[in-house]
N, C-alpha and C positions, 0 to 999 in steps of 0.2 A: 728146780723148781722157780728160782730169782729168773732164769730165761723168761722160763713160761710168763710170770709176769711180765718182764719187760716187753715183751713182743705182744702182750694182750694192752700196754698202757701205749705202745707207739699206735700198734692198730688204731687205738680207738683215739688218737692226736690226729692221727691221720683220715679218719672220719670228719674229725670235729673242720679241722683245715677242708676238704672238703666240701662238708656242707656251708662253712662261712662262703666258699668258695661260689657255692650257687646262690648264696640270699648275694650276694656282689652285684656277679651278675646277672640275677633276678630283678635288682634294684636296677641297675644300669638302662637293664631294657624297658623295664616301667617308667625310666626319666627318658631314653629316645622315644620313646612311643607316646609318653603325654606330651613330649618337645614335636613332635611330628604333628600328633594331632593340634597344637597352639597355630603351628605352622599354616597347616588348612584350615583352620578356622579364619585364621587372618587375612589367611588368602581370599577364601570364598566371601568376609566380608568386604574386603576393599573391592571385588567384583560385583556385588550386590550395591556398594556404594555406585563403584559406576554406571551402573545398568539405571540404575535409578536416575541417576544426574544424568545418562542419557536420554529418559524415560518424559524425563521431569521438560528437558530442551525441545525434544521433538513434540510434546505438547504446549508447548509455549510456540514455538515456530508455528504450528496446526492453526492455534489459538490467534497470531498475529495474518495469517494468509486468509483467515475468512475474514477479518474485520475490515483486511483491503480488500477484499469481491465485495462482500457487504458493501463498504462504503465505495466502490466503485458502479457496482448495480443503483448503491442510490442517485447518484450525481449521473448517470445517466437515464435515470427515470424521469428526475428534474431537469436534464438538460431536453429532456422529449418533448415532456410537457412547455416547458418554455418554451420550444422552435414551434410546439403546434397554438401556443399564445401567439405569437408573430405572425403566422402564418393566417391567422382567423382575424387577425388584426386587418394586415395586407390586403385581405379579400373584400373584407368590409368596408374596406377606405375604396376600394375599387368600384364596389357595386353603390355606395354612396355617390362617387364623383359621376358614375354613369346615368341613377338617377336624376344627380342634379342637372347633368347636362339634357336630359331628356324632356324634363320640367323647362326647361329654362326654351329649350326648344320649343315645344311645344305652345308655353307662353307667347314665345316670339311667333309663331305661327300666327296665334288667336290674337295678336296685336294685332299682324298683317292686313288678315280677315276683314277686322272692326275699321282699319285704315281705310281700304281701299273701298268700301262703303261710306267713306266720308273723305272725296279728295279735299275738301277745305281742312283738315287738321294735318298739312304736310308736315306743319314743326316738328306737332308730338310726333308724328311716325319716325321723325328724324332721329327726337329723343331716347324713344323705345328702341328703335334700332342700335341707338348706339350702347345703350343701356342691355339689351341682350348679347352685344358683343361683348362688352366687358364683364357680365355675366360668365361666357365661355369662357375669356382668356382666366377669369380667374378660377372655373371649374380646372381648368385644364393645369392651373398652375399648381393648385391644391395638388392634383393627380400626380403631376411630377414629382410633388415633393415627397407624395406616400411612396409611390415607388421605389423613389431614391433614399426614403427612410429602410424599407423594405432590403432592397441592397445591401447596405449597411448593416444592417441586422443579421442577415446573411452572412455577409465578411466577417463580422463578430463568433457568428457561432462556428463556423471552421475555423476560425482561430482557436477558438476552444476548443472543438473539437482535436487539433492538430497538438496544444498543449496534452489533455488527454490524454493521447497516445504517447507523447515523451515521459508521461507520469508510468503509465502503462508497461515503457521499458524500461525503464527506470527500476522498476519493482524487480522486474522480473532479469535485468543484471541483478540486485542487491540477494533478489533470493538463489540463485548461481552460486552468488559469493557465500553464502550460508552453508550453503547443503556443500560447498568444496571444502570451508572451513572446518564443516562436522565432521566429515570424513576424513581430513587429516588431523581432528582432536581423536578421534576415534585410533588413529592408525597409533598416534602416541600416547596414545593411554595402553594399549595393545605392547608396544615396547618395553615402556617400564614396569610393565608387570612382570615382564621376561628379564629385566635385565639384568644381568651378572654384577658389574662393579657399580662403587659409588661414584665415580664419576659420570659413566653414562646413563646413570638415574638425573643427576643434575642436570645433565647437557639436556636431557629430554623433559624435563622438566619443565627446565628454561625456555625450552621450544613451544612445549604446549602453554605454561603462562603467556608466549608474545602469540599463540592461536586464539588465547582465549580474550586477549585484550583488542585482538583486532575485529573479533567477534562483536567486540562488547562496543565496537567504533562503530561496525557496520549495524548493529541495534538500532545505533543513538542516532543512524541518516550517514553514516557514511563520507560527513560535511560536504557533498555535494547531492544529497537526495533533493528533487526540487520539494516544495512545500504540496500541500495538499491541493488538489483541483487545479493545478499547474502555475496557479497566480504567485507572482513575485513576493517576496515580504514587504511590507511598507519600512522604509526605512526612511521617513523623513523626505524622501526624494520628492523633485516637482513631482505637480500631478499632471496626467496627459490632458490635452484639449479633449469638450466635448466636440464631437460631429453631429449626434444627432438633431434631427430636423427640429423646429421651435413648434412647440405643442406634441410634440410626441408623447402618449401616454406610457408607452414601453421604455422609452429612455433610459439606461441606468446610470445617468450620468446625475436625474433628479434624487 
């Protein structure tokens, strides 16, 4: 009878030990599952933050490109208006010079016709002829000055167009550098997310920070980006001499 009781007690103890072992295993499994879920949530949160940052960078870059495109279009529109005004002024000056020359010629012909009827007014005839010649010379000088002014304006327009092209090329180079930097940063982030040891993560983080600093320098202008419109910034230097014709209403020196 006592042996049966001892056997029953041992069986109960074994059952209790098995139940305790099952409980411990269940708790460990739950802890492992919770840790795995937490790690998965952390990785997903990092990926979401990285995707959000990349989206923000792409959005900002697109906004900057749109602003630069609008600035170039506005500059081109203003330049076209300016060139049209210069051409209009040149044509009007040439027409005015031709009209004045025709008026002087007609006046001279009328004067000669009147003088031919009165041979006694030779002195007056000489004076009128001299005046007509002087008028023709003045009109010729005005025409030359107008043409010269138009040529100088044309040269200035070509120089400004060249500067605009240089600015566009600089913007293209800067945009290419931005794209290259974004690609490097995306690759470094991917490597950082899959890095196994701390030393590799630190090295990748340093490279990522260096690339971010480089992109920030590019965003600020890269230290060599030309100013808007291609015009050099004023630093207190000497002013360029004015080459405009006297009385030119379109002269930029005024």
